[in-house]
KETOR-333631 format. One record per atom (N, C-alpha, C): x, y, z; residue in one letter. Coordinates in steps of 0.02 Angstrom, whole numbers, padded with zeros to 5 digits, always signed. Layout:
XYZa
...
This chain:
+00529+00711+00121x
+00468+00688+00093x
+00415+00723+00127x
+00362+00741+00099x
+00303+00774+00130x
+00261+00716+00163x
+00244+00722+00225x
+00207+00670+00261x
+00129+00670+00235x
+00116+00722+00193x
+00050+00722+00166x
+00052+00686+00101x
+00112+00666+00072x
+00117+00626+00011x
+00072+00564+00015x
+00051+00545-00043x
+00014+00481-00045x
+00055+00422-00017x
+00109+00424-00023x
+00153+00369+00007x
+00140+00351+00082x
+00118+00402+00118x
+00111+00399+00184x
+00033+00393+00210x
-00012+00378+00155x
-00076+00382+00169x
-00100+00310+00167x
-00119+00276+00224x
-00140+00210+00214x
-00203+00197+00165x
-00251+00244+00155x
-00308+00241+00112x
-00285+00230+00039x
-00234+00267+00023x
-00206+00265-00042x
-00184+00191-00060x
-00150+00163-00011x
-00128+00085-00026x
-00187+00042-00023x
-00229+00056+00027x
-00293+00003+00020x
-00331+00015-00043x
-00334+00068-00071x
-00372+00082-00135x
-00333+00045-00188x
-00268+00056-00186x
-00237+00018-00241x
-00240-00055-00236x
-00243-00086-00180x
-00252-00157-00159x
-00317-00182-00186x
-00369-00142-00169x
-00440-00155-00196x
-00450-00151-00267x
-00417-00105-00294x
-00422-00100-00375x
-00380-00160-00402x
-00325-00177-00371x
-00292-00225-00402x
-00324-00297-00393x
-00360-00311-00340x
-00402-00365-00336x
-00460-00363-00383x
-00488-00310-00389x
-00541-00309-00448x
-00521-00328-00510x
-00464-00307-00538x
-00428-00319-00600x
-00418-00401-00595x
-00395-00423-00539x
-00381-00494-00543x
-00439-00544-00543x
-00495-00515-00514x
-00566-00558-00519x
-00587-00555-00597x
-00566-00512-00635x
-00590-00514-00705x
-00551-00555-00748x
-00495-00578-00736x
-00440-00622-00768x
-00460-00702-00765x
-00458-00724-00825x
-00459-00799-00836x
-00400-00838-00825x
-00341-00805-00839x
-00272-00831-00833x
-00257-00840-00757x
-00255-00893-00739x
-00231-00912-00665x
-00169-00880-00643x
-00120-00880-00677x
-00053-00859-00665x
-00058-00783-00652x
-00087-00747-00709x
-00097-00683-00707x
-00133-00655-00642x
-00187-00693-00628x
-00229-00681-00569x
-00196-00683-00506x
-00153-00742-00503x
-00111-00749-00435x
-00053-00688-00427x
-00030-00670-00482x
+00025-00621-00481x
-00011-00548-00455x
-00071-00533-00487x
-00099-00482-00463x
-00135-00478-00390x
-00146-00539-00367x
-00174-00541-00297x
-00113-00539-00251x
-00051-00560-00267x
+00015-00553-00235x
+00028-00481-00231x
+00018-00436-00283x
+00028-00370-00284x
-00013-00339-00239x
-00082-00354-00233x
-00128-00322-00191x
-00109-00341-00116x
-00084-00393-00107x
-00054-00409-00034x
-00002-00363-00018x
+00043-00351-00070x
+00097-00301-00053x
+00073-00231-00039x
+00017-00214-00074x
-00013-00148-00059x
-00042-00148+00003x
-00077-00204+00033x
-00093-00208+00096x
-00040-00196+00151x
+00017-00224+00137x
+00068-00218+00181x
+00092-00147+00185x
+00097-00113+00122x
+00111-00044+00120x
+00069+00003+00166x
-00004-00022+00154x
-00057+00016+00199x
-00043+00007+00271x
-00027-00048+00298x
-00018-00064+00365x
+00048-00026+00387x
+00109-00024+00351x
+00156+00015+00364x
+00146+00095+00372x
+00111+00112+00325x
+00089+00187+00322x
+00046+00193+00385x
+00009+00156+00407x
-00037+00166+00466x
+00008+00170+00524x
+00056+00125+00529x
+00102+00122+00586x
+00143+00189+00588x
+00167+00213+00533x
+00203+00275+00531x
+00158+00339+00553x
+00099+00328+00539x
+00051+00381+00545x
+00039+00380+00629x
+00036+00320+00653x
+00019+00311+00732x
+00077+00331+00776x
+00139+00312+00749x
+00195+00330+00791x
+00234+00393+00776x
+00211+00427+00730x
+00243+00491+00714x
+00240+00542+00763x
+00300+00564+00791x
+00301+00622+00829x
+00330+00681+00793x
+00315+00742+00822x
+00335+00800+00787x
+00407+00803+00770x
+00455+00778+00818x
+00523+00776+00811x
+00548+00723+00764x
+00507+00673+00746x
+00530+00622+00705x
+00534+00640+00632x
+00587+00603+00597x
+00580+00607+00528x
+00543+00561+00498x
+00518+00575+00431x
+00479+00525+00398x
+00525+00478+00368x
+00518+00417+00367x
+00556+00361+00349x
+00565+00356+00272x
+00601+00405+00240x
+00601+00410+00165x
+00642+00344+00143x
+00701+00333+00175x
+00747+00281+00152x
+00714+00210+00166x
+00662+00201+00195x
+00629+00136+00197x
+00588+00118+00135x
+00569+00173+00099x
+00534+00159+00043x
+00572+00134-00017x
């Protein structure tokens, strides 16, 4: 996988989390809102993971495709 892929870009996942939270704020259904907020949390986790990959990536390392 290409390291320039959105999958490896923390900002991509942060943007998804923010957009999901905005959608959740607009909902009146508490269960649906909770589900979207949990999804946003998972996007935050992916952003942190992508940031770690970016920080620890050495030129000789392989990108962790199998972990996705």
